[in-house]
C-alpha positions as CSV (number, residue, x, y, z in Angstrom):
1,M,-94.3,-68.0,5.8
2,S,-91.1,-67.4,5.2
3,E,-88.7,-67.8,7.4
4,A,-86.6,-63.9,9.1
5,P,-84.4,-62.6,6.5
6,R,-80.9,-63.9,8.1
7,V,-78.3,-60.6,8.6
8,I,-75.2,-59.6,9.6
9,D,-73.9,-55.9,11.3
10,L,-70.9,-54.2,10.4
11,D,-69.8,-52.3,12.3
12,R,-67.0,-48.5,11.0
13,E,-64.6,-50.5,11.9
14,A,-65.3,-53.8,9.5
15,V,-66.2,-52.4,7.4
16,K,-62.5,-50.4,6.9
17,Q,-60.7,-53.5,7.2
18,G,-62.8,-54.9,3.9
19,L,-62.6,-52.0,1.4
20,R,-58.7,-51.5,2.3
21,E,-58.2,-55.3,1.5
22,G,-60.7,-54.8,-1.2
23,S,-62.8,-58.5,0.1
24,F,-66.1,-57.2,-0.8
25,V,-67.9,-55.2,-2.4
26,L,-69.7,-52.1,-0.4
27,V,-73.3,-51.7,-2.5
28,D,-74.6,-48.1,-1.5
29,V,-78.3,-48.5,-1.8
30,R,-79.1,-44.8,-1.5
31,E,-80.6,-43.0,-4.2
32,P,-78.3,-41.7,-7.1
33,H,-78.8,-37.7,-5.6
34,E,-77.4,-39.1,-2.3
35,F,-74.4,-41.2,-3.7
36,A,-74.3,-37.9,-5.6
37,A,-74.0,-35.9,-2.3
38,G,-71.3,-37.7,-1.2
39,H,-70.2,-41.4,-0.5
40,I,-67.7,-44.1,0.9
41,P,-64.9,-44.1,-1.3
42,G,-65.1,-47.6,-3.6
43,A,-69.0,-48.0,-3.1
44,V,-70.7,-48.3,-6.4
45,S,-74.3,-47.4,-6.7
46,H,-77.4,-50.4,-6.9
47,P,-80.3,-47.5,-5.5
48,L,-83.1,-49.8,-3.6
49,S,-85.6,-47.8,-5.5
50,S,-84.7,-50.0,-8.7
51,F,-83.2,-52.3,-6.9
52,D,-82.2,-55.6,-9.7
53,P,-80.6,-59.0,-7.2
54,S,-79.7,-59.8,-10.6
55,A,-77.4,-56.9,-11.7
56,L,-75.2,-57.4,-8.1
57,P,-71.6,-59.3,-8.8
58,E,-71.6,-63.1,-8.2
59,D,-68.1,-63.5,-8.0
60,R,-67.6,-60.9,-4.5
61,R,-68.5,-60.9,-1.6
62,I,-71.8,-57.9,-1.7
63,V,-71.9,-55.6,1.7
64,F,-74.6,-53.1,1.9
65,S,-74.8,-49.6,2.7
66,C,-77.3,-47.1,3.3
67,A,-77.2,-44.4,5.4
68,A,-78.6,-45.2,8.9
69,G,-79.2,-48.9,8.2
70,V,-82.6,-49.5,7.6
71,R,-82.5,-49.9,3.0
72,S,-79.5,-51.6,3.6
73,V,-81.8,-54.4,5.5
74,R,-84.3,-54.0,2.9
75,A,-81.4,-54.9,0.3
76,I,-80.0,-57.9,1.9
77,E,-84.6,-59.4,2.1
78,A,-84.8,-58.8,-1.5
79,A,-81.7,-60.3,-2.5
80,Q,-82.5,-63.5,-0.7
81,A,-86.1,-63.4,-1.9
82,A,-84.3,-63.5,-5.6
83,G,-82.2,-66.7,-4.1
84,R,-78.8,-64.8,-3.8
85,D,-76.6,-65.4,-0.4
86,I,-76.4,-61.9,0.7
87,R,-76.8,-61.2,4.3
88,E,-74.4,-58.4,5.9
89,H,-74.7,-54.6,5.9
90,Y,-73.5,-51.6,7.6
91,K,-75.3,-50.6,10.1
92,G,-74.1,-47.4,10.8
93,G,-74.5,-46.5,7.1
94,F,-73.0,-43.2,5.6
95,K,-74.2,-41.1,8.4
96,D,-72.1,-43.2,11.0
97,W,-69.1,-43.4,8.4
98,A,-69.1,-39.1,7.5
99,S,-70.0,-38.4,11.4
100,A,-67.3,-39.9,12.4
101,G,-64.6,-37.8,10.2
102,E,-64.1,-41.2,7.4
103,P,-62.9,-40.1,3.8
104,V,-65.8,-39.7,1.4
105,E,-65.8,-38.8,-2.6
């Protein structure tokens, strides 16, 4: 049996701080039409439907985000299965961000 994925949940304040400091890349794994309709400023799009862990930057800390924290955990699982040590995601995702009135691109 494989071990369960190691997942670290980040909240909105941790994501805001990381984006402000430039300490990670926020990777949005929602589909392109969702990303185009609105996303967290600074996020980059890597849709889960065509997800390729090898396309992610190797030299930066990665934090995944999606709509509400489900697909971002799947992305963590896929990245870890591919040998990447990526554990963090924005648990509330875009829905939490937008509902809090944070800026949206």
